[in-house]
C-alpha positions in Angstrom: 22.0 -19.2 -0.5 18.5 -20.7 -0.2 15.9 -19.7 -2.8 12.4 -18.2 -2.2 10.0 -21.1 -2.5 6.8 -20.3 -4.4 3.5 -22.3 -4.7 1.4 -21.4 -7.7 -2.4 -21.8 -7.3 -4.8 -21.3 -10.2 -7.6 -23.3 -11.7 -6.3 -22.4 -15.2 -3.5 -24.6 -16.5 -2.5 -21.8 -18.8 -2.0 -19.3 -16.0 -0.2 -21.9 -13.9 2.2 -22.4 -16.8 2.6 -18.7 -17.4 3.6 -18.0 -13.8 5.9 -21.0 -13.6 7.6 -20.0 -16.8 8.0 -16.4 -15.6 9.5 -17.4 -12.3 11.7 -20.4 -13.2 14.5 -18.3 -14.9 15.1 -16.2 -11.8 18.1 -17.5 -9.7 16.5 -16.4 -6.4 13.1 -18.1 -6.9 12.0 -21.8 -7.0 8.5 -22.9 -8.0 8.1 -25.9 -5.6 4.6 -26.9 -6.7 1.2 -26.0 -8.2 -2.4 -26.5 -7.3 -5.7 -26.1 -9.2 -8.0 -25.0 -6.3 -8.0 -23.8 -2.8 -8.3 -27.2 -1.2 -5.3 -28.5 -3.1 -3.4 -25.3 -2.1 -4.0 -26.1 1.6 -2.8 -29.6 1.2 0.3 -28.6 -0.8 1.2 -25.7 1.6 1.2 -28.1 4.6 3.8 -30.3 2.9 5.8 -27.9 0.8 6.0 -25.0 3.3 6.4 -22.3 0.6 7.6 -18.8 1.4 5.1 -17.2 -1.1 1.8 -18.5 -2.5 0.3 -16.9 -5.7 -3.4 -17.4 -5.3 -6.3 -17.1 -7.8 -9.5 -15.4 -6.6 -12.1 -17.5 -8.5 -11.6 -21.3 -8.3 -13.8 -24.4 -8.0 -13.9 -26.6 -4.9 -12.5 -23.8 -2.7 -12.2 -20.2 -3.8 -9.3 -17.9 -3.1 -10.8 -16.0 -0.3 -11.8 -19.1 1.6 -8.3 -20.6 1.0 -6.7 -17.4 2.2 -8.5 -17.4 5.5 -7.5 -21.0 6.1 -3.9 -20.4 5.0 -3.6 -17.5 7.4 -4.8 -19.8 10.1 -2.7 -22.9 9.5 0.4 -21.4 7.8 0.6 -17.7 8.7 4.3 -17.4 7.7 3.6 -17.7 4.0 3.1 -14.5 2.1 0.1 -14.5 -0.3 -0.1 -12.6 -3.6 -3.5 -12.7 -5.2 -3.9 -13.1 -8.9 -7.0 -11.0 -10.0 -8.9 -10.3 -13.1 -9.1 -6.6 -14.1 -12.9 -6.5 -13.5 -15.1 -4.9 -10.8 -15.9 -8.3 -9.3 -12.2 -9.3 -9.3 -11.2 -5.9 -7.8 -13.9 -6.3 -5.0 -12.6 -9.7 -4.1 -9.0 -8.6 -4.2 -9.6 -5.7 -1.9 -11.3 -8.0 0.5 -8.3 -10.4 0.3 -5.9 -7.6 1.0 -7.9 -6.7 4.1 -7.8 -10.4 5.2 -4.0 -10.5 5.1 -2.9 -11.0 1.5 0.4 -9.1 1.0 -0.2 -7.9 -2.5 -1.9 -8.6 -5.8 -1.1 -8.9 -9.6 -3.7 -8.6 -12.3 -3.9 -11.4 -14.8 -2.3 -10.7 -18.2 -4.8 -9.9 -21.0 -2.4 -10.3 -24.0 -2.9 -13.4 -26.2 0.8 -13.5 -26.8 2.5 -16.1 -24.6 5.8 -14.2 -24.6 4.2 -10.9 -23.8 2.2 -12.4 -20.9 5.3 -14.0 -19.4 7.2 -10.7 -19.7 4.5 -8.8 -17.9 4.3 -11.4 -15.1 8.1 -11.2 -14.7 8.0 -7.4 -14.5 5.1 -7.2 -12.0 5.3 -10.4 -9.9 9.0 -11.0 -9.4 9.7 -7.6 -7.7 6.7 -8.0 -5.5 7.8 -11.5 -4.4 11.3 -10.2 -3.6 10.0 -7.2 -1.8 7.8 -9.2 0.6 10.3 -12.1 1.1 13.9 -10.8 0.7 16.5 -13.3 -0.6 18.5 -15.2 2.0 21.5 -12.8 1.8 19.3 -10.0 3.0 17.4 -12.0 5.6 20.6 -12.4 7.7 21.0 -8.7 8.1 20.1 -7.8 11.8 16.7 -6.1 12.0 16.7 -2.3 12.3 15.7 -0.9 15.7 12.1 0.4 16.0 13.3 3.9 16.7 14.1 6.9 14.7 17.4 6.2 12.9 17.9 9.5 11.2 20.0 12.4 12.6 16.7 14.4 13.2 15.5 13.9 16.8 11.9 12.9 17.5 9.4 15.5 18.6 9.8 16.6 22.2 6.5 18.5 22.5 3.0 17.0 22.3 2.0 17.3 18.6 -1.1 19.3 19.4 1.2 22.2 20.6 3.2 22.4 17.4 1.6 24.8 15.0 -1.6 24.7 13.0 -2.2 21.8 10.6 -4.8 21.9 7.9 -4.5 18.6 5.9 -3.2 15.0 6.1 -1.5 13.6 3.0 -0.8 9.8 3.0 1.4 7.8 0.6 1.2 4.0 0.6 1.7 1.0 -1.6 2.2 -2.7 -0.8 0.2 -3.6 2.3 -1.7 -0.4 2.0 -5.4 -1.5 2.1 -4.8 -3.3 5.4 -2.8 -0.4 6.8 -5.5 2.1 5.8 -8.3 -0.1 7.2 -6.5 0.0 10.6 -5.9 3.8 10.6 -8.9 5.4 9.0 -11.8 3.8 10.9 -10.3 5.1 14.2 -10.7 8.7 13.1 -13.8 10.2 14.6 -16.8 12.1 13.1 -15.9 15.7 12.9 -12.3 15.2 12.0 -11.4 18.8 11.3 -9.2 18.5 8.1 -9.3 16.7 4.8 -7.3 13.5 4.2 -5.7 13.0 0.8 -4.4 9.5 -0.1 -2.3 8.0 -2.9 -2.4 4.2 -2.9 -0.6 2.5 -5.7 -3.3 0.6 -7.5 -4.8 0.3 -11.0 -8.2 1.6 -12.1 -11.3 -0.2 -10.7 -9.3 -1.3 -7.7 -9.1 2.3 -6.2 -12.9 2.7 -6.6 -13.4 -0.6 -4.8 -11.0 0.4 -2.1 -12.8 3.7 -1.5 -16.1 1.9 -1.3 -14.8 -0.7 1.2 -13.2 2.0 3.4 -16.3 4.1 3.3 -18.2 1.2 4.8 -15.6 0.9 7.6 -15.1 4.5 8.4 -17.0 7.2 10.3 -15.7 9.7 7.7 -16.9 9.8 4.1 -14.3 8.1 1.8 -14.4 8.7 -2.0 -12.4 8.0 -5.1 -11.4 11.5 -6.0 -12.7 13.2 -9.2 -11.8 16.4 -11.0 -12.9 19.7 -9.3 -14.1 18.0 -6.1 -14.0 20.6 -3.2 -11.4 19.6 -0.6 -13.3 19.8 2.6 -12.7 18.9 6.2 -13.8 15.5 7.4 -13.6 13.8 4.0 -11.1 11.3 2.7 -10.0 11.4 -1.0 -8.3 8.4 -2.7 -6.4 9.0 -6.0 -8.0 7.1 -8.9 -5.9 4.4 -10.5 -3.8 5.5 -13.4 -4.3 9.2 -12.6 -2.2 11.6 -10.6 -4.1 13.5 -7.9 -3.2 17.1 -6.8 -4.8 19.7 -4.6 -5.0 23.2 -6.0 -6.2 26.6 -4.7 -7.9 29.2 -6.9 -9.4 32.3 -5.3 -9.1 30.8 -1.9 -11.0 27.7 -2.9 -9.2 24.3 -2.7 -10.2 21.5 -5.0 -9.0 18.3 -6.5 -7.1 18.1 -9.8 -6.9 14.8 -11.6 -4.6 14.2 -14.6 -2.6 11.7 -16.6 0.8 13.3 -16.5 3.9 11.1 -16.9 4.4 8.3 -14.3 6.9 9.2 -11.6 8.9 6.5 -9.8 7.2 4.2 -12.3 3.9 5.1 -10.6 0.6 6.8 -11.6 -0.8 7.9 -9.2 2.4 9.0 -7.5 2.9 10.1 -4.0 5.5 12.7 -5.0 2.9 14.4 -7.2 0.4 14.7 -4.4 3.0 15.8 -1.8 4.4 18.6 -4.2 0.9 20.0 -4.5 0.3 19.8 -0.8 3.6 21.6 -0.1 2.5 24.4 -2.6 -1.0 24.9 -1.2 -0.6 24.1 2.5 3.1 24.4 3.1 4.0 23.8 6.8 0.4 23.5 7.8 0.3 19.9 6.6 1.0 16.4 8.0 2.4 13.8 5.7 2.3 10.1 6.5 4.4 7.5 4.7 3.2 4.0 5.1 4.3 0.5 4.0 5.4 0.2 0.3 8.0 -0.8 -2.1 10.4 1.8 -3.6 11.0 5.5 -2.8 7.9 7.2 -4.0 7.2 10.1 -1.7 10.8 10.8 -0.8 11.2 13.9 -3.0 7.8 15.2 -2.0 8.6 14.7 1.6 11.8 16.8 1.1 9.7 19.7 -0.2 7.2 19.4 2.7 10.0 19.3 5.3 11.5 22.5 3.8 8.1 24.1 4.5 8.2 22.7 8.1 5.5 20.2 7.6 5.2 17.3 10.1 6.4 14.0 8.6 5.3 10.6 10.1 6.7 7.3 8.9 5.5 3.8 9.7 8.2 1.7 11.4 9.9 -1.3 9.9 8.4 -3.9 12.2 4.8 -3.2 11.2 5.4 -2.7 7.4 4.7 -5.4 4.9 7.5 -3.8 2.8 9.8 -1.2 4.5 10.7 0.6 1.3 8.9 4.0 1.1 9.2 4.7 4.9 12.8 3.6 4.9 13.7 6.1 2.2 12.2 8.9 4.2 13.7 7.9 7.5 17.2 7.3 6.2 17.0 10.8 4.5 16.5 12.3 7.9 13.1 13.6 7.0 10.9 11.8 9.5 9.9 13.6 12.6 8.3 10.5 14.1 8.7 6.8 13.3 5.7 4.9 14.7 4.2 1.4 14.6 1.0 1.3 12.6 -1.3 1.2 15.7 0.2 4.4 17.0 -0.5 6.5 13.9 -4.2 7.1 14.4 -3.6 8.0 18.0 -1.0 10.7 17.0 -3.4 12.0 14.3 -6.1 12.4 17.0 -3.6 14.1 19.3 -2.7 16.6 16.6 -6.2 17.4 15.4 -9.0 16.2 17.7 -7.4 17.0 21.0 -6.3 20.4 19.6 -9.9 21.2 18.9 -11.0 20.0 22.3 -8.3 22.1 24.0 
């Protein structure tokens, strides 16, 4: 069984050592080389042909963003995971990197303890590497067909003819920024319902994601805050390290933000949002499950389906990681399984064409 080949790129010898030490004990991984700047990374990638490249954002000679663009051009098969500082500048660069094709990111450890830093890198980086590049024994499994694989049949009627829908709730993780940047800018001015999004990200990063999407979209995109009114034509992104819910008091719907316990090892969690949407909107909602690792959103989707909500899942072929959508599809909850580029078209059919009709 061949191992996943990793190239480690960082201008700091300490970080290169930490990553190498964290990865070398895993039987499925092999660090095939290191580089101290983007130019070295390009040279090493041509020769070593790694499966995964961990790439620092700020480096001399050639920075991470420039290197990423070149890597995507000369060696598109390699999956890139950015290593970012937990700062506004680092978050801004990382969000841009994700939109340029980086698969995921990890924040640099802040602990002065070598053992603690290695432990944190192991816990965060190794699952991400294995989720975007499965080990050889899973690569040989034949690909799943790009059709609905659950017992539930796909919708037969045009979506605009099936009931009234008043909200879109989206759950997404690995590969999310790029997926969202493909879907949301296609939605037109006057989109008649609010859109609520949980993207698994730490603080600072969600604010930067909201700012970037706001620049790309015709609709207003904000990082959600406590008591914000939930209004049509606005997109709300859950803030990092906080759960987001929608609540209704006296007929008025607003955002609730809180730091309840993590669910599915996540905060924000998709399940928390979906439960609240099921309670407030019931079957008048559309839930969209996009690319991501794990099963967050599965339990919430079950509640929404009981209320007769419409459930849309991204297909395997267009996911960076087919984890969250797979869980929903295999549970028989997805009404539609669509490639990424079809999802904004369906949303417009459901909402925009309904209004026009």
